[in-house]
Steps between C-alpha positions, in 0.01 A plus 500: 500500500179568700516372852208279617505370851167324449474296187209565269533155353261233610538120512139483393602632159690177434309224320604133495500424119553127573170481692281468190728240346404234755227267386535601135705369208846657490539389135174667391591824684844515342344426160254794520465749222770752592507852350759688710531873561811639332735712707589726205271527199657586163362587160731234352546128576817339604629159599793347691668407168442841344651674806826300456511596131443866579782495762735346244428793260540776763764765416682468837552124468603531138759761602644269772516211248695719257740610777555142616552386141782749452656453846492117490544465126191275479251514214172686585299201382658284771429763766139523381470125561653548844245770581213282365608218734522749788141621431378146468659432844337812648158521332172383637210313330133502583330164460160500665470114517830487697381782732176311563676170584750679726211675670317171549807348666542807730134499592522141610813569710345810656186310601710225647739714699344844571219617729420778253643738239376836614506793256409862586220551245469870574865548411493288183187681379691825542780358278250393232355851492836656389600231247485554125656836410866445573750228591446323834770338723412253773766503775425226758700429812708183462491250794454171318534323165120494499467876466496535120276192451250636757504834319418329166213303666357817654516676159321202342238506775427879457528473112815714479742412216782285634802729562833464322701375794875561548652166615855392578703260291471234774155425373608516132732204556229277661405221265143539377413764766710761317279455188181489712589833667601663173167397348332644807644848422833483680798665336850424629790716615854420600604588852782719375589634157869569574660670202277331241378812332316306233286312757438808711382698195278219374345445844444874577344556155275198552381629835433849352305337217282320756433841657418690180323228299389233748134447582568315826645645818865435574562318832833506678637482851660827606711315763661290231483170688295323767548639845614208718441712808140614421622859534510740208827500315672814369334558160690441175495783245624353175185333369277788627713758321462301169121512534500873567710607200200502259329755738821703545543529123134589434402178323215434750303770683504323836576164667287358778687303767294281733686386817361169625548323829471127530493384865526131596366348812763236461779510242550189291883537509521575873757229582706556182519866581620435853777272371598749226540781755725270704720421197350183352468557122156475342423193284531571128165569334392197302173350371558182695551710816172685434315167451650367825399817683141477369478141622610613848223757534302307754484781758279807526668834433223725625378811319658711227417871482542715188453880512543751214623836615384836356636511141797736460504737199858541378403837339361632829804384694723659242320832536508462877880483480505817292654335196450535126536229243814489281313488170709372208693740275688437171825505706354254760232279345272292718666174405828620660356642822725484809354577838600830649595534870154636578327221308713243682400646835140502380523123439636450852217700642234307306657167607487592866138614468412161357663319789337736753152432355570124494582522872193708588274252326608190690264291709627401845386158625464354844822299458696816422398627844561165664852505361573834663371369830710183478804702404445728796454205739827349388696819553336585827577154633144458624460147368242362256175702533172342592222512241294751702809724519545478128138588439518802732827625348369454148196708585725768653745499210211518247388828659858634481549400142167656398612830649805471271282449194504118452209303366460183704285202418371440850145589607468701827414331827676241717313200357589599143859563585526152662341344194749679276796396720400130494444510125840653449670237719323228296619646168855526633500161680838406348664796681304553825285279727297511817620263765264303726556774762384763240843659457590622145836361393714483187549170320850381420491534121862419421597133466807318377317446171561866427882464520689636200856463376695781680681576177168615354413735783494873441608562859649321800427135568303523829447237760184285514411669833526845346288398199244340725454831682545728208264350235170539702602846626587620145159362384330690786682814392369443145149543631587787731666701226193609310403704806826688512393750234259638757733457803848591387475876516350500852749235603800713391375802684431288812856357486654848512266610778567185698864590559398821676414490872127510571516859604723621217347692210632528149443760226331388181810603307736281705247211489471530121879494459529172688190360323645587159830332579313176567284554194802537276666193665186288442421648156550176313337289771173689490503660151514856646489797263722785616265772363226393742707501821355810662140410419534147632665635814212736567245221433684265740509760780129575458416132512710445813332797674157343421626171653654660809845369405639857495363821646548864412622727777420863584836608357398352161730204545429130519536236769412135545139431580358234735405227246789277606352177355495643147838661546657164582323329211622760249853468630492122480395528137830681427715258700614267219580791264705685758690180583559398137613844387725553801670165434563598135655831615720333766619235254587764242701683764701189564583465133617864512630603162518157341260478197265201525250341266132513599478119522791490745351780710156338508649163600714658774213706632269200519767295682550788747124533560474128572780536763326797661167319506662210682645732762181697549641834376265483199145406586316456171583231235368726222834685533639202303311612184734549202255740344531720810884492480491589129264793566731623776792489263305708241402754756851533644623557142240776452606654831865490381600278793603241247657536150385281217787413274539304173818305448557240226128470440428446875302725725676564831412697808743702709427657842537881539628468854403846637149514363434136579607563861257785526211283371595210726515721814156647420359153465657374821349796685156427356499122548196388702538238771194338654474499875490121487812354338374211295673336215466207262762291676304513822281225642203737481521539128495123450165501688370727222561234233325166487574201283238466223405152612395633844263769379143509619194552281255788516 
């Protein structure tokens, strides 16, 4: 948890590993003699098939089979066949010819669509130096379907054994591709195990066998699914806890976890994600859909950056938490280990550390900063900015973000900034454009071709006008969001300070109390970890003092500083979240004590947000996001402002009127309103969006 206001990372440490592939034979390169480095070297040899046989023989699984045989009155032989089919469904294969052909296809796609695949070679060499003596877990961020394929290609490039990759059943059901991915070291897991103890035991034993006996690293996504918002999701703990059991029971001396950040200049699924957040269901994964998507890759998607964080030693973290391992006893053998309360909290701590390191190793691009500037211009009502204004503001914002610890791929100097801005606009030409008068505008992305049957929507069926406004703004938010890790703490402090008069001072204690309320409310929105609240508050205040946003007084209190431009920008970043969460609270108040399903609440909230957007009470279309409404519901449940009930197999939510009123009033008092009232139904907003056919060329 060391605080670093100036990053020690350098963009010069990143090497474009595609650069050497131009002008050479892709086939010959993928056919090279390949002797990979093993993540965990053993004195014995194993194989994917042997692992499945070993799992089938393990005492714990045999015990569960015997129990199930007695309870269900089913012959054990039949249950053994069931378990064998489960393990065949789960287990991975390693077929090098398939890996080579998949790598060849990926290489051709990358060369066609990307401006570079940049890997921090200093960081990957650090990982290589700690491999060999104990199990290794790769934990990449998850922003695109391309993540795990990119990871495998990078491992091939640096001669690291291809990891055993945890994949969802969506891929398993894809014709042909399911087999290709399995042969490329993917193993498959169901989204939920329910009460299927046989499956759960077989899967957990298989994962533990990968940890204890596997030679390759294990790769899984700590967030559990792709982040449609490009923000970190609250980590999932189930799979991680399975991988840590062999350490907790003394079967391995240590486990090395490597958090990895994958940052995209432009996300392949950008439009699909925007529609999903607005309630349009994602297309079902299929091989034909994949082929169709590959044929449509005629645009450039900029650069991809991959950075490997400092490897985490589970043993060192365990000792840091003052814990001792629960070594097996005759009364509690290792094959029947159940996590203690302390061990469960340890898994939570490790998961949040992984997410934190993923965030700290992101690379911020010019378009991330452009998105913040466009968002700010929309909410300020200042109209589409001129190119020279964008360049000046990107340069200013770059300096701010670097103070906050961000690594930004823009060289210093006005000329370099302008080049980076123009390149970013060119890469994102389907979303933004420069007009003949040099104003930067959004392109109307939504068309009637994107209409969907209202019965299939996850939310409210919105008007064409609303969708026309919302889709490009949600896409802009997607590229703004990666910056929020650096900005959210300072923004929350600024929001509290803003509601004081300029001359009014506040104690650090009172400021922290208000800051922590917002932090708890937005816990699921920004993957906050409660244990780090005080440290993150202190860091945010120090950063804001450095940026003249707040100032200490002689009485050891704090007051607003004179950096009004940055104050307004930080508050505008919070605008959609304040609006969305307040609407959820107000809607729950109206339902009073009537239990409602989540789907009904989300649909009703989205309908209400659309109405408030039309009347100008809500200013930002991102408040329509169903993911935001769902995160608000989770947070309100954690705050005990809402009860989560189960009735007849359905999950229902019921407002706790008194507590909910308290939360709502606090939010209403903290809501920020720009000096300029500007909303998506206004004529001014329409001037921000241009029809795609009218766009100019750089």
